[in-house]
C-alpha positions in Angstrom: 0.0 0.0 0.0 2.9 2.4 0.8 4.5 1.6 -2.5 1.3 2.2 -4.5 0.7 5.5 -2.7 4.1 6.8 -3.4 4.0 5.7 -7.1 0.7 7.6 -7.5 2.2 10.7 -5.8 5.3 10.6 -8.1 3.2 10.3 -11.3 0.9 13.1 -10.1 3.9 15.3 -9.2 5.6 14.7 -12.6 2.4 15.5 -14.5 1.8 18.5 -12.3 5.2 20.0 -12.7 5.4 19.2 -16.5 2.7 21.7 -17.1 4.7 24.7 -15.8 8.4 25.5 -15.8 10.4 28.6 -15.0 13.8 29.9 -13.8 15.9 33.0 -13.6 19.2 32.0 -12.1 23.0 32.1 -11.8 25.3 29.6 -13.4 29.0 29.0 -12.7 30.5 27.8 -16.0 33.7 25.8 -15.5 34.9 26.9 -19.0 34.7 30.6 -18.2 36.7 32.7 -15.8 33.8 34.7 -14.5 30.3 33.7 -13.5 27.4 35.0 -15.5 23.9 36.2 -14.7 20.9 35.5 -16.8 18.5 38.2 -17.7 14.8 37.7 -16.9 12.5 36.9 -19.8 8.8 37.2 -20.3 8.4 34.1 -18.2 8.6 36.3 -15.1 5.0 37.2 -15.6 4.0 33.7 -14.4 6.6 33.5 -11.6 4.4 34.0 -8.6 1.9 31.5 -9.8 4.7 29.0 -10.5 6.2 29.8 -7.1 2.9 28.7 -5.4 2.9 25.5 -7.5 6.5 24.9 -6.5 5.8 25.5 -2.8 2.9 23.1 -2.8 4.7 20.4 -4.6 7.8 20.8 -2.4 5.7 20.7 0.8 4.0 17.5 -0.3 7.2 15.7 -1.3 9.1 16.9 1.8 6.3 15.8 4.1 6.3 12.3 2.6 10.1 12.3 2.7 10.3 13.2 6.4 7.8 10.5 7.2 9.9 8.0 5.2 13.1 9.2 6.9 11.7 8.8 10.4 10.1 5.5 9.8 13.3 4.3 8.2 15.3 5.5 11.2 13.0 3.9 13.7 13.2 0.6 11.9 17.0 0.7 11.3 18.7 0.8 14.6 22.0 -1.0 14.7 20.8 -3.6 17.2 18.0 -4.9 15.1 18.6 -4.5 11.4 21.1 -5.8 8.9 21.1 -2.7 6.8 23.3 0.3 7.6 21.6 3.7 7.2 23.2 6.3 5.0 24.1 9.5 6.9 23.1 12.3 4.5 24.2 15.0 7.0 27.8 13.8 7.6 30.3 16.7 7.4 33.9 16.3 6.4 36.5 17.1 9.2 36.8 20.8 9.8 39.5 23.0 8.2 41.8 25.4 10.0 42.7 28.6 8.2 44.3 27.3 5.0 43.5 23.6 4.3 43.7 21.2 1.4 42.5 17.8 2.5 42.2 14.6 0.5 38.7 13.2 0.8 37.7 9.5 0.8 35.5 8.5 -2.1 33.0 7.3 0.6 32.7 10.7 2.2 29.2 12.1 1.8 28.3 15.8 2.0 24.5 16.5 2.2 23.1 16.7 -1.3 19.5 15.6 -0.9 19.9 13.3 -3.9 21.3 10.2 -2.3 19.8 7.6 -4.6 20.1 9.3 -8.0 22.9 9.6 -10.5 23.9 13.2 -11.0 24.7 14.7 -14.3 26.2 18.1 -15.0 23.7 20.7 -16.2 25.0 20.6 -19.7 24.1 16.9 -20.0 20.5 17.3 -18.9 19.4 17.2 -22.5 16.0 15.6 -21.7 15.0 18.7 -19.8 16.6 21.3 -22.1 14.7 19.9 -25.1 11.4 20.5 -23.4 12.3 24.1 -22.4 13.9 24.9 -25.7 10.7 23.8 -27.4 8.7 26.2 -25.3 11.1 29.0 -26.0 11.1 28.5 -29.7 7.3 28.5 -29.7 7.3 32.1 -28.4 10.2 33.1 -30.7 8.5 31.8 -33.8 5.2 33.6 -32.9 5.2 35.7 -36.2 5.4 32.5 -38.2 2.6 30.5 -36.7 0.1 33.2 -36.0 -0.9 33.5 -39.7 -2.3 30.0 -39.4 -4.8 31.3 -36.9 -8.1 32.8 -37.9 -8.1 36.5 -38.4 -10.6 37.0 -35.5 -8.3 35.1 -33.1 -5.2 36.9 -34.4 -6.9 40.4 -34.0 -7.6 39.5 -30.4 -4.3 37.8 -29.5 -1.9 40.4 -30.9 -3.2 43.5 -29.0 -3.8 41.4 -25.9 -0.1 40.2 -25.8 1.0 43.8 -26.5 -1.2 45.1 -23.8 0.1 42.6 -21.3 3.7 43.6 -22.1 3.0 47.4 -22.0 1.3 47.0 -18.6 4.1 44.8 -17.2 6.8 47.2 -18.3 4.9 50.2 -16.9 4.6 48.6 -13.5 8.2 47.5 -13.6 9.3 51.1 -14.4 7.2 52.6 -11.6 8.5 50.2 -9.0 12.1 50.7 -10.3 11.8 54.5 -9.9 10.4 54.1 -6.5 13.3 51.9 -5.3 15.8 54.2 -7.0 14.4 57.0 -4.9 14.8 54.9 -1.8 18.4 54.2 -2.7 19.0 58.0 -3.2 17.4 59.0 0.1 19.5 56.5 2.0 22.8 57.2 0.3 24.3 58.9 3.3 22.3 57.3 6.1 24.1 56.6 9.4 23.2 53.0 10.0 25.5 52.5 13.0 23.6 54.9 15.2 20.3 53.2 14.5 21.9 49.8 15.1 23.1 50.8 18.6 19.5 51.8 19.6 18.0 48.5 18.4 20.6 45.8 19.0 20.0 43.7 22.1 21.9 40.7 20.8 25.1 41.1 18.8 24.5 40.4 15.1 27.4 38.7 13.3 28.0 38.1 9.6 29.5 35.5 7.4 30.5 36.7 3.9 31.2 33.8 1.6 32.9 34.2 -1.7 33.0 31.4 -4.2 36.1 31.3 -6.4 37.4 29.2 -9.3 39.7 30.6 -12.0 39.4 34.3 -11.3 42.6 36.3 -11.1 44.0 37.0 -7.7 43.6 40.8 -8.1 39.9 40.4 -9.0 39.3 38.3 -5.8 41.3 40.8 -3.7 39.3 43.7 -5.0 36.1 42.0 -3.9 37.5 41.1 -0.5 38.8 44.6 -0.1 35.3 46.0 -0.5 34.2 43.7 2.3 37.2 44.8 4.5 36.1 48.4 3.9 32.8 47.8 5.7 32.1 50.2 8.6 31.1 47.1 10.6 34.0 44.9 9.6 34.5 43.6 13.1 31.2 41.7 12.8 32.4 39.7 9.7 33.7 36.2 9.4 35.3 36.1 5.9 35.0 32.7 4.1 36.8 32.4 0.8 36.1 29.1 -1.0 38.3 27.7 -3.7 38.0 24.6 -5.9 40.5 21.8 -5.7 41.1 22.4 -9.5 41.8 26.1 -9.0 45.3 26.8 -10.4 47.7 28.2 -7.7 45.0 27.9 -5.0 47.6 27.6 -2.2 49.4 30.7 -3.3 46.2 32.6 -3.6 45.1 31.6 -0.1 48.4 32.6 1.4 48.5 35.9 -0.5 45.0 36.8 0.5 45.6 35.8 4.1 48.7 38.0 4.3 46.9 40.9 2.8 43.8 40.8 4.9 44.8 39.2 8.2 44.9 42.6 9.9 41.9 44.1 8.0 39.7 43.9 11.1 37.7 40.7 10.3 36.6 38.6 13.3 38.2 35.7 11.4 39.2 34.7 7.9 38.6 31.1 6.8 39.8 29.5 3.6 38.3 26.3 2.3 39.3 24.0 -0.6 36.4 22.2 -2.1 37.5 18.6 -3.2 36.7 17.6 -6.7 34.4 14.6 -7.4 32.6 14.3 -4.1 29.6 11.9 -4.3 26.2 13.4 -5.1 27.3 16.8 -6.4 28.3 18.5 -9.5 31.1 21.1 -9.8 29.9 24.7 -9.6 29.0 27.5 -7.3 26.4 25.6 -5.3 28.7 22.7 -4.3 31.6 25.1 -3.5 29.4 27.4 -1.3 27.8 24.4 0.3 31.1 23.0 1.3 32.5 26.3 2.4 29.6 27.2 4.6 29.5 23.8 6.3 33.2 24.0 7.0 33.0 27.5 8.4 30.0 26.5 10.6 31.9 23.5 11.9 35.1 25.3 12.5 33.4 28.2 14.4 31.3 25.7 16.4 28.2 27.9 16.3 25.5 26.8 18.7 22.0 26.4 17.2 20.7 29.1 19.5 23.3 31.6 18.0 22.4 31.0 14.4 19.4 33.4 14.3 21.9 36.1 15.1 24.3 35.2 12.3 23.6 36.5 8.8 25.2 34.9 5.7 26.0 36.8 2.5 27.0 34.8 -0.5 28.6 36.4 -3.5 30.9 36.0 -6.5 34.5 36.8 -6.8 33.7 39.8 -9.0 31.4 41.6 -6.5 31.8 45.1 -5.0 30.1 46.1 -1.8 29.6 49.7 -0.6 31.1 50.4 2.8 27.7 50.5 4.5 26.4 47.2 3.2 26.8 45.1 6.4 25.5 48.0 8.5 22.4 48.4 6.3 21.8 44.6 6.3 22.1 44.5 10.1 19.7 47.4 10.6 17.2 45.9 8.2 17.3 42.6 10.1 16.8 44.3 13.4 14.0 46.6 12.1 12.1 43.6 10.9 12.4 41.9 14.3 14.9 39.3 13.0 12.8 37.2 10.7 15.4 34.4 10.6 13.3 31.7 8.8 11.0 33.9 6.7 13.2 36.4 4.8 16.0 36.6 2.3 17.7 39.9 1.8 18.6 41.3 -1.6 20.5 44.5 -2.5 19.9 45.9 -5.9 22.6 44.8 -8.4 24.1 47.1 -10.9 26.2 45.9 -13.8 29.1 46.3 -14.2 32.4 47.6 -12.9 33.4 49.5 -16.1 29.9 50.0 -17.6 30.6 53.5 -19.0 33.6 52.3 -21.0 31.8 49.4 -22.7 29.7 49.2 -25.9 26.2 50.7 -26.3 24.6 47.2 -26.4 26.5 46.1 -23.2 25.4 49.3 -21.4 21.8 48.8 -22.3 21.9 45.2 -21.2 23.4 46.1 -17.9 20.8 48.9 -17.3 17.9 46.6 -18.2 19.1 43.9 -15.8 19.3 46.5 -13.0 15.8 47.8 -14.0 14.4 44.3 -13.8 16.0 43.8 -10.4 14.6 47.0 -9.0 11.2 46.8 -10.6 10.4 43.1 -10.7 12.6 40.6 -9.0 12.7 42.2 -5.6 9.3 44.0 -5.2 7.4 41.2 -6.8 9.2 38.6 -4.7 10.2 36.7 -7.8 13.8 35.6 -7.3 17.1 36.4 -5.6 20.2 37.1 -7.8 23.9 36.4 -7.3 24.5 38.5 -4.2 22.0 37.9 -1.4 21.8 37.4 2.4 20.0 35.1 4.8 20.2 33.8 8.4 22.5 30.9 9.2 19.6 29.2 10.9 17.6 29.3 7.6 20.6 27.8 5.8 21.0 25.0 8.3 17.3 24.2 8.4 17.4 24.1 4.6 20.4 21.8 4.6 22.6 24.6 3.3 23.0 24.8 -0.5 22.1 21.9 -2.7 25.4 20.8 -4.3 23.7 18.8 -7.1 22.7 22.0 -8.9 24.5 25.0 -10.4 22.5 28.1 -9.6 22.4 28.8 -5.9 19.8 31.6 -5.9 16.8 29.8 -7.4 17.6 26.4 -5.8 18.1 27.9 -2.4 14.8 29.8 -2.6 12.8 26.8 -3.7 14.4 24.4 -1.3 14.2 26.6 1.7 10.5 27.4 1.0 9.9 23.6 1.2 11.7 23.0 4.5 10.2 26.1 6.2 6.8 25.3 4.7 6.1 28.9 4.0 6.7 31.5 1.3 10.0 33.3 1.8 9.9 37.0 1.4 12.6 38.9 -0.5 13.4 42.2 1.4 15.4 45.0 -0.3 18.6 46.3 1.4 18.7 50.0 0.6 22.2 50.1 -0.7 23.4 49.1 -4.2 26.1 46.5 -5.0 28.0 46.1 -8.2 28.5 42.8 -10.0 30.8 42.3 -13.0 32.4 42.3 -15.3 29.7 40.0 -16.6 29.2 41.2 -20.2 31.2 41.5 -23.4 33.3 44.5 -24.1 32.1 44.7 -27.7 28.8 44.1 -29.5 30.1 40.8 -31.0 31.1 39.4 -27.6 27.9 40.7 -26.1 25.8 38.7 -28.6 27.9 35.6 -27.9 27.2 36.3 -24.2 23.5 36.4 -24.8 23.6 33.0 -26.4 25.6 31.6 -23.4 23.0 33.1 -21.0 20.1 31.6 -23.0 21.7 28.2 -22.6 22.2 28.7 -18.9 18.6 29.9 -18.5 17.3 26.6 -20.0 19.6 24.7 -17.6 18.4 26.7 -14.6 14.8 26.2 -15.5 15.4 22.5 -16.0 17.0 22.3 -12.6 13.8 23.3 -10.9 11.8 20.6 -12.6 14.6 18.1 -12.1 14.8 18.9 -8.4 11.2 18.0 -7.7 11.3 14.8 -9.8 14.5 13.6 -8.0 13.0 14.3 -4.6 9.8 12.4 -5.5 11.9 9.4 -6.7 13.9 9.5 -3.6 10.9 9.3 -1.3 9.6 6.4 -3.3 12.9 4.6 -3.1 13.2 5.1 0.7 9.8 3.4 1.2 10.9 0.6 -1.2 14.0 0.2 0.9 12.0 0.3 4.1 9.7 -2.5 2.7 12.7 -4.7 2.0 14.2 -4.4 5.5 11.2 -4.6 7.8 11.4 -8.3 8.0 14.6 -8.0 10.1 13.2 -5.5 12.6 13.2 -6.7 16.2 13.0 -3.4 18.1 11.0 -0.2 17.7 11.6 3.2 19.4 8.6 5.4 19.1 10.1 8.3 21.1 12.0 9.3 17.9 8.7 10.7 16.5 7.8 13.0 19.3 11.4 14.1 19.8 11.9 15.0 16.1 8.5 16.4 15.2 6.5 19.1 17.1 3.5 19.3 14.8 0.8 17.2 16.4 -1.0 16.4 13.1 2.2 15.2 11.5 3.1 13.1 14.6 -0.3 11.4 14.3 0.3 10.9 10.5 3.6 9.1 11.1 2.2 7.1 14.0 -0.7 5.9 12.0 1.5 5.0 9.1 3.6 2.8 11.4 0.6 1.3 13.3 -1.5 0.5 10.2 1.1 -0.3 7.5 4.3 -1.4 9.2 3.6 -3.0 12.6 1.0 -5.6 11.3 3.7 -7.0 9.0 6.4 -7.3 11.6 4.6 -7.7 15.0 5.7 -11.4 15.1 9.4 -10.3 15.1 9.2 -7.5 17.6 11.1 -8.3 20.8 11.5 -4.8 22.2 9.4 -1.7 22.3 10.3 1.8 23.6 7.2 4.0 24.1 6.2 7.3 25.6 2.7 8.4 26.9 1.8 9.7 23.4 2.4 6.5 21.5 1.8 3.9 24.2 -2.0 3.2 23.8 -2.0 3.1 20.0 1.0 0.8 19.7 0.0 -1.6 22.5 -3.5 -2.1 21.1 -2.6 -2.5 17.4 -0.5 -5.7 17.7 -0.2 -9.0 19.6 3.6 -9.1 19.8 4.0 -12.8 20.6 7.8 -12.5 21.0 7.9 -9.3 23.0 10.2 -9.6 26.0 11.3 -6.0 26.7 9.1 -3.0 27.1 10.6 0.5 27.9 8.4 3.3 28.9 9.9 6.8 29.0 8.9 10.3 29.9 6.2 9.0 32.3 5.1 11.2 35.2 5.5 9.6 38.6 1.8 9.2 39.1 1.4 7.5 35.7 4.3 5.1 36.3 2.8 4.1 39.6 -0.6 3.4 38.1 0.9 1.4 35.3 2.7 -1.0 37.6 -0.1 -1.5 40.1 -1.8 -4.9 39.9 -5.2 -3.5 38.9 -4.0 -1.1 36.2 -5.4 -1.2 32.6 -1.8 -1.8 31.5 -1.7 -5.1 33.4 -5.1 -6.2 32.1 -3.9 -5.5 28.6 -1.0 -7.9 29.1 -2.7 -10.3 31.5 -1.5 -13.3 29.5 2.0 -12.2 30.3 1.5 -10.9 33.8 3.8 -13.4 35.4 6.7 -12.2 33.2 5.9 -8.6 34.1 5.9 -9.3 37.8 9.0 -11.4 37.5 10.9 -8.5 35.8 9.9 -6.1 38.5 10.7 -8.4 41.4 14.0 -9.4 39.9 15.1 -5.8 39.4 18.7 -5.4 40.7 19.2 -1.7 40.2 16.8 1.2 40.4 17.4 5.0 40.3 14.8 7.7 40.8 15.9 11.3 40.6 13.5 14.3 40.7 14.3 17.9 41.5 10.7 18.8 41.2 8.6 19.0 44.4 6.4 15.9 45.0 3.5 15.5 47.4 3.0 11.9 46.6 6.0 10.3 48.3 4.0 8.1 50.7 1.2 7.3 48.3 3.2 6.6 45.1 6.9 6.2 45.7 7.0 4.0 48.8 4.5 1.4 47.4 6.5 1.2 44.2 9.8 0.6 46.0 8.3 -2.1 48.2 7.8 -4.3 45.1 11.5 -4.4 44.4 12.5 -7.0 46.9 15.5 -8.3 45.0 17.1 -4.8 44.7 20.8 -4.6 45.2 21.5 -1.0 44.5 19.1 2.0 45.0 19.5 5.6 44.2 17.0 8.2 45.3 17.1 12.0 44.9 13.8 13.6 46.0 12.3 16.9 47.1 9.3 16.1 49.3 6.8 18.4 50.9 3.8 18.4 53.2 4.6 15.3 55.3 3.8 15.0 59.0 7.4 14.1 59.8 10.9 14.3 58.3 12.2 11.5 56.1 14.9 10.4 58.5 17.1 7.4 59.1 14.4 5.5 61.0 11.8 5.9 58.2 14.3 4.8 55.5 15.4 1.8 57.6 11.9 0.6 58.4 10.0 1.4 55.2 12.6 0.8 52.5 15.9 -0.8 53.5 14.3 -3.6 55.6 12.1 -4.6 52.6 15.2 -5.2 50.4 17.3 -7.9 52.0 19.8 -7.9 49.1 20.4 -4.2 49.1 24.1 -3.4 49.5 24.3 0.1 48.0 21.9 2.9 49.0 22.7 6.4 47.6 20.3 9.1 48.5 19.8 12.9 48.7 16.4 13.7 50.2 14.9 17.0 51.3 11.7 17.2 53.4 10.3 20.6 53.9 7.1 22.3 55.1 6.8 19.7 57.8 4.6 20.6 60.7 6.7 21.0 63.9 5.8 19.7 67.3 7.3 22.3 69.5 7.5 20.0 72.4 9.8 17.6 70.4 12.2 19.0 67.9 14.3 16.3 66.3 18.1 17.0 66.1 20.5 16.0 63.4 21.7 13.2 65.6 18.1 11.9 65.8 17.8 11.9 62.0 21.2 10.1 61.4 21.1 7.6 64.3 19.2 4.6 62.7 21.3 4.6 59.5 24.6 5.1 61.3 23.8 2.1 63.4 23.3 0.1 60.2 26.8 1.1 59.1 25.8 3.8 56.5 27.9 7.0 56.2 25.5 9.9 56.0 25.0 13.5 57.0 22.1 15.9 57.4 21.1 19.3 58.7 17.8 20.6 60.0 16.5 24.1 59.5 13.7 25.4 61.8 13.4 28.6 60.0 9.7 29.0 60.2 7.8 29.1 63.5 5.4 26.2 62.5 7.3 24.3 59.8 10.7 22.7 59.5 13.1 21.5 56.8 15.4 18.4 56.8 18.1 17.5 54.3 19.6 14.1 54.6 22.2 12.6 52.1 24.6 9.7 51.9 28.4 10.0 51.8 30.6 10.1 49.8 28.3 12.1 47.6 28.4 10.6 44.1 25.7 12.6 42.2 26.4 15.5 39.9 23.6 17.7 41.4 22.6 18.2 45.0 19.2 19.3 46.2 18.6 22.9 47.2 20.7 24.0 50.3 20.2 26.8 52.8 22.8 28.7 54.8 22.4 26.1 57.5 24.3 23.6 55.3 27.7 22.8 56.8 29.7 20.5 54.4 31.3 17.5 55.8 34.1 16.7 53.4 34.6 17.5 49.7 31.8 17.0 47.1 34.0 16.2 44.1 31.2 15.0 41.8 28.8 17.9 42.2 28.6 20.2 39.2 25.4 22.0 39.9 24.3 23.8 43.1 21.2 25.8 44.2 21.4 28.0 47.3 18.1 29.3 48.5 17.4 31.2 51.7 14.5 33.6 51.5 14.5 34.8 55.1 18.2 35.1 56.0 21.3 36.6 54.4 24.0 34.4 53.0 27.3 35.7 54.3 30.8 35.7 53.0 32.1 32.9 55.1 29.3 30.6 53.8 30.6 31.1 50.2 34.1 30.4 51.4 32.8 27.0 52.6 31.0 26.4 49.4 34.0 27.1 47.2 36.1 24.6 49.3 33.4 21.9 49.5 32.5 22.0 45.7 35.8 22.6 43.9 34.5 21.5 40.5 31.2 23.5 40.5 30.1 24.5 37.0 26.6 26.0 37.7 25.5 28.0 40.7 22.2 29.6 41.5 21.8 32.0 44.5 18.4 33.1 45.6 18.1 35.5 48.5 16.4 38.9 48.7 18.0 39.6 52.1 21.0 41.9 51.9 24.3 40.7 53.3 25.0 41.9 56.8 28.7 42.2 56.2 30.1 43.1 52.8 33.8 42.3 52.2 34.9 45.9 52.2 33.4 46.3 55.7 35.0 43.2 57.2 37.6 43.5 59.9 41.3 43.2 59.1 41.3 39.6 60.5 38.3 38.7 58.4 39.8 40.2 55.2 42.8 37.8 55.6 40.6 35.4 53.6 42.1 35.1 50.2 40.0 36.0 47.1 37.8 33.1 46.2 38.3 31.5 42.8 35.6 29.4 41.2 37.9 28.0 38.6 35.2 25.8 36.8 32.1 27.9 37.2 30.5 28.6 33.8 26.9 29.5 34.7 25.9 31.9 37.5 22.2 32.6 38.2 21.4 35.6 40.4 17.7 36.2 39.5 15.6 37.8 42.2 18.6 38.1 44.5 19.7 41.2 46.4 22.3 43.3 44.5 24.8 42.5 47.3 25.2 39.0 45.8 25.9 40.4 42.4 28.6 42.6 43.8 30.1 39.8 45.8 30.4 37.5 42.8 31.2 39.9 40.0 33.7 42.2 41.7 37.2 40.9 41.1 38.2 42.1 44.6 36.0 39.3 46.0 36.1 36.4 43.5 37.8 35.1 40.4 35.5 33.7 37.7 37.9 32.8 34.8 35.4 30.6 32.9 32.1 32.4 33.4 30.1 32.3 30.2 26.5 32.6 31.2 25.0 35.1 33.7 21.4 35.4 34.8 20.7 38.7 36.6 18.2 41.5 36.9 19.1 44.3 34.5 18.9 46.9 37.2 21.4 45.0 39.4 23.8 44.6 36.5 23.7 48.4 35.8 24.3 49.0 39.5 27.2 46.6 40.0 29.0 47.6 36.7 28.4 51.3 37.4 26.5 51.7 34.1 29.0 49.4 32.3 32.1 51.4 33.2 33.6 49.5 36.2 36.9 47.8 35.5 36.5 45.8 38.8 33.6 43.8 37.2 35.0 43.7 33.7 37.6 41.1 34.5 35.1 38.5 35.7 32.8 39.1 32.7 35.4 39.1 29.9 34.3 35.7 28.6 30.5 36.2 28.9 28.6 34.9 25.9 25.1 34.7 27.3 23.2 37.1 29.5 19.7 36.3 30.8 17.3 39.0 32.2 14.1 38.5 34.0 12.4 41.4 32.3 13.0 43.0 28.9 15.1 46.2 29.5 13.6 49.3 27.9 16.9 50.0 26.3 20.4 48.6 26.8 23.1 50.9 28.1 25.2 52.9 25.6 28.4 50.9 26.5 26.7 47.5 26.9 28.2 45.7 23.9 31.6 47.3 24.3 31.6 46.2 28.0 30.6 42.7 27.0 32.3 42.3 23.6 31.7 38.5 23.2 28.0 38.4 24.2 26.0 36.8 21.4 22.8 36.0 23.2 20.5 38.1 25.4 17.5 36.2 26.5 14.5 37.0 28.6 13.3 34.3 31.1 10.1 35.2 32.9 9.0 33.6 36.2 
């Protein structure tokens, strides 16, 4: 049934796309030194309609492909299938500065055309013939119209003329409008506006694709990037081909010339020739270069919305304010990372006034079409354009199996984002060239070459969809061939990889109704979550099932499932003995929860009592609203005594909001006594902070967990907690003094994340301590990377951030109230705080600041993320 459905979809897609074809693109011709740009034709009139067709077709194919991918992944884990999956997203080892690396023939860079033979654009004769036929039908219009009746001809001729007159009138009006915008913004100060809008630092990647261009031509283009007013934001990526003559010398010469130009970094990449699933050209070169740059810079996914990529040719010239104008445009539009591509108007070419009349007219017409049609009508990007790195990554970068990056990027990315991408104009011009002949004769030859490229580009759009449809069909065919080997299914992959509920249901239904009935007799292991559990367990019989894993279950649900009268038990009543045996024979059990639970006695204790064969138990719990503390006596009588084989008991348990009997207040010795008598090494502290309620924290030693439950200033460490990486200090009613933090730094030497929550000011600040007290050395938290000071008194911000109190050499994330940060940094001017914040990359505020301080980004030069976290 799956195969039949996919065949129908493919035939329908091919028929559907055969009716309409279009393109207007960029081609990198290996036989020519400089890339060329095609001029739009009358086909642009239909572009928006065809764009909608393309989006719908792409969405349908991609949706089916994602389902096939996920189903394929679920059924092809290494433990239960004989077939090895192909990793389409594998990236070749990263490059450092100047690299030429030999690549194995088996290396795969993402192409999106894994199962299809790739041919260069010039060999796609089957598509070219179709488009050449359509082109010649229009060209030969004067010859075939006499065969029409006079009545039809009288109607058709003025109609066609009227359409063209109207089209060119609209194009002219829009072009004049955009020219006025360019003129008005010719001297605009973008930097000042950026400072008022920028809350998170925007960075840029400028990627230049090079092949046989002369060194001076490339250097001229790079120099125009180096002349940017915002050059410090730019990561310069220069991508050469392996077949580029003298590529090593060019890399070294460019590096020597521009290493001190002010770029954040310069990265050179050498694109290997003959990689699988790609053809030589600008697409494959840029795809490789961007992937290598992203890998080398190790950008986090959360940073990619704040990184803009500009791709261009080796013969491009940027005005000095291009990056500033792009940054401001992105900020003004509220950073539409996944919905917008930015295009600056292109003008042709470098020496236009010195070329022939025909060449000048051609260049001006191209610019006119860019200003009046391609940008305002959202038709197509051309040659030099910009977009967010997050859009590039989500769209699997640039498809290396095609030649023209602008049209292929636009269509592919619309498919993956499942929305129409908007083309937004940057109000500064860029110059592209030399792209035309210097004489009339060479210009005519150039027209012929551009016409050939146009047919290749138009063919690539059709070819792209057909290849994707074939690939989806082949994935399901491959899936059908391998399902007989499946022994284990993990349904959590669906919910973890897909957040659209309707698509999750679609994939689950496909598995439940088409796949599972064929393989249920082989399934020995199931991994389910609450979303998939009912559907999967009710659809099959699973006669050989011997392992069932349930994940992401809430404590209450887990308890209900394992109780003897639960629906789950009734569902598998013919296997109840095996189920009980598995639970009773359990040797190791760990339950860790830092969330507050009120169901300890009703849910957790009954569950633990069923594990009579347990040998090792780990508990980390935060319990509230009991009538007494969870102490040694309770743990001994209600848990340990029920497990005769238990030899290891690791625990960290807090009981708070316990009603206090003022006539009998347990001491720490009372809490510890029963377990110490059993030979356990433990510690605890009790906090009678409130008049009616108490808090007890009991834990085993040595402490082996990476996180410890919330502590108060009553905590007195007994020994060193070498394993703890995360600590939360909370004392809402009392101040937390300097000597307490001294103990913390000594007891938790490898601490990486610390949260301090206290609204009570410190009684003794360090500068007010006595001479004896100040003999304490400055405290160094050598491993601390995250510090959270939300809703804490400003005294704690001063204590941690002033370098007269602490040393924080690795601090990269700071959570703090904006007002406190302004206070402690003295409006971002204090040198005493700067030293501890020099490596900050992430700052989190509780509320959105009305406006960041004037010196904010110069004070925190490496901050790339400013987030708001409401409570």
